[in-house]
C-alpha positions as a LaTeX table, in Angstrom:
\begin{tabular}{lrrr}
\hline
Residue & $x$ (\AA) & $y$ (\AA) & $z$ (\AA) \\
\hline
Met1 & $-49.05$ & $-7.43$ & $-93.37$ \\
Pro2 & $-47.04$ & $-5.49$ & $-90.76$ \\
Ser3 & $-48.90$ & $-3.26$ & $-88.33$ \\
Pro4 & $-48.86$ & 0.46 & $-89.13$ \\
Ile5 & $-47.70$ & 1.32 & $-85.59$ \\
Gln6 & $-44.50$ & $-0.07$ & $-84.11$ \\
Trp7 & $-44.40$ & $-0.07$ & $-80.31$ \\
Ser8 & $-41.19$ & 0.77 & $-78.48$ \\
Asp9 & $-39.18$ & $-2.04$ & $-76.90$ \\
Asp10 & $-39.74$ & $-0.36$ & $-73.52$ \\
Leu11 & $-43.53$ & $-0.47$ & $-73.89$ \\
Lys12 & $-43.45$ & $-4.08$ & $-75.08$ \\
Asn13 & $-41.21$ & $-5.02$ & $-72.12$ \\
Arg14 & $-43.51$ & $-3.27$ & $-69.61$ \\
Thr15 & $-46.48$ & $-5.10$ & $-71.13$ \\
Arg16 & $-44.66$ & $-8.46$ & $-70.98$ \\
Gln17 & $-43.67$ & $-7.88$ & $-67.32$ \\
Ala18 & $-47.21$ & $-6.89$ & $-66.31$ \\
Leu19 & $-48.73$ & $-9.95$ & $-68.00$ \\
Glu20 & $-46.13$ & $-12.42$ & $-66.75$ \\
Ser21 & $-46.49$ & $-11.14$ & $-63.15$ \\
His22 & $-50.28$ & $-11.47$ & $-63.51$ \\
Gly23 & $-50.58$ & $-7.75$ & $-62.85$ \\
Leu24 & $-49.14$ & $-7.95$ & $-59.36$ \\
Asp25 & $-46.32$ & $-5.49$ & $-60.09$ \\
Met26 & $-48.49$ & $-2.89$ & $-61.80$ \\
Pro27 & $-48.43$ & 0.40 & $-59.88$ \\
Val28 & $-52.13$ & 1.18 & $-60.34$ \\
Pro29 & $-55.13$ & 1.31 & $-58.04$ \\
Ala30 & $-57.58$ & $-1.58$ & $-57.89$ \\
Met31 & $-59.68$ & $-1.76$ & $-61.04$ \\
Glu32 & $-61.87$ & $-4.18$ & $-62.93$ \\
His33 & $-60.06$ & $-4.01$ & $-66.28$ \\
Val34 & $-56.64$ & $-3.30$ & $-67.72$ \\
Gly35 & $-56.62$ & $-1.17$ & $-70.87$ \\
Phe36 & $-54.74$ & $-2.20$ & $-74.02$ \\
Lys37 & $-54.10$ & $-0.61$ & $-77.40$ \\
Asn38 & $-53.35$ & $-2.39$ & $-80.63$ \\
Ala39 & $-50.94$ & $-1.48$ & $-83.40$ \\
Asp40 & $-53.92$ & $-1.49$ & $-85.80$ \\
Gly41 & $-55.39$ & 1.49 & $-83.91$ \\
Gly42 & $-57.90$ & $-0.50$ & $-81.85$ \\
Tyr43 & $-58.40$ & $-0.56$ & $-78.11$ \\
Gly44 & $-59.38$ & $-3.33$ & $-75.76$ \\
Gln45 & $-59.61$ & $-4.37$ & $-72.17$ \\
Met46 & $-58.70$ & $-7.40$ & $-70.10$ \\
Pro47 & $-60.65$ & $-8.22$ & $-66.94$ \\
Ile48 & $-58.25$ & $-7.98$ & $-64.00$ \\
Lys49 & $-59.60$ & $-11.30$ & $-62.67$ \\
Tyr50 & $-58.35$ & $-13.04$ & $-65.83$ \\
Leu51 & $-54.97$ & $-11.38$ & $-65.55$ \\
Leu52 & $-54.65$ & $-12.50$ & $-61.93$ \\
Glu53 & $-55.48$ & $-16.04$ & $-63.05$ \\
Gly54 & $-52.82$ & $-15.89$ & $-65.79$ \\
Arg55 & $-55.42$ & $-15.89$ & $-68.57$ \\
Phe56 & $-54.78$ & $-13.44$ & $-71.40$ \\
Val57 & $-58.20$ & $-12.48$ & $-72.76$ \\
Ile58 & $-58.75$ & $-9.10$ & $-74.43$ \\
Thr59 & $-62.15$ & $-7.80$ & $-75.54$ \\
Arg60 & $-61.86$ & $-5.31$ & $-78.38$ \\
Arg61 & $-63.80$ & $-2.09$ & $-77.78$ \\
Gly62 & $-66.45$ & $-1.26$ & $-80.34$ \\
Thr63 & $-66.85$ & $-4.78$ & $-81.68$ \\
Asp64 & $-66.76$ & $-6.82$ & $-78.44$ \\
Thr65 & $-64.57$ & $-9.34$ & $-80.28$ \\
Val66 & $-62.78$ & $-11.56$ & $-77.75$ \\
Glu67 & $-59.18$ & $-12.57$ & $-78.36$ \\
Ser68 & $-57.47$ & $-15.19$ & $-76.16$ \\
Phe69 & $-53.74$ & $-15.82$ & $-75.97$ \\
Asp70 & $-51.63$ & $-18.56$ & $-74.40$ \\
Thr71 & $-48.63$ & $-16.39$ & $-73.53$ \\
Ala72 & $-47.69$ & $-12.78$ & $-72.86$ \\
Glu73 & $-45.49$ & $-12.90$ & $-75.95$ \\
Ala74 & $-48.49$ & $-13.93$ & $-78.09$ \\
Val75 & $-50.39$ & $-10.86$ & $-76.82$ \\
Ile76 & $-47.53$ & $-8.59$ & $-77.89$ \\
Glu77 & $-47.03$ & $-10.36$ & $-81.23$ \\
Ala78 & $-50.73$ & $-9.72$ & $-81.98$ \\
Gly79 & $-50.03$ & $-5.99$ & $-81.61$ \\
Trp80 & $-51.41$ & $-5.47$ & $-78.09$ \\
Val81 & $-49.62$ & $-3.40$ & $-75.42$ \\
Leu82 & $-50.70$ & $-1.66$ & $-72.23$ \\
Asp83 & $-52.57$ & 1.57 & $-72.83$ \\
\hline
\end{tabular}
């Protein structure tokens, strides 16, 4: 079933670039987590240490469900983008 929200190509591209660069090109201050939103209306966070290691692991807020992905594209295909 398609997601109710469709993210813009620009937002998906920014997400892909941030993940593929392991967060090194993100213009944000030092933090412990990177925030994500999902097309299903959910929110999650990825520990910055995982991003720097090239591991794509998002913990969904509210349920603490952990989702792991092999590629940046898989993150986006699952409906996740930077929040």
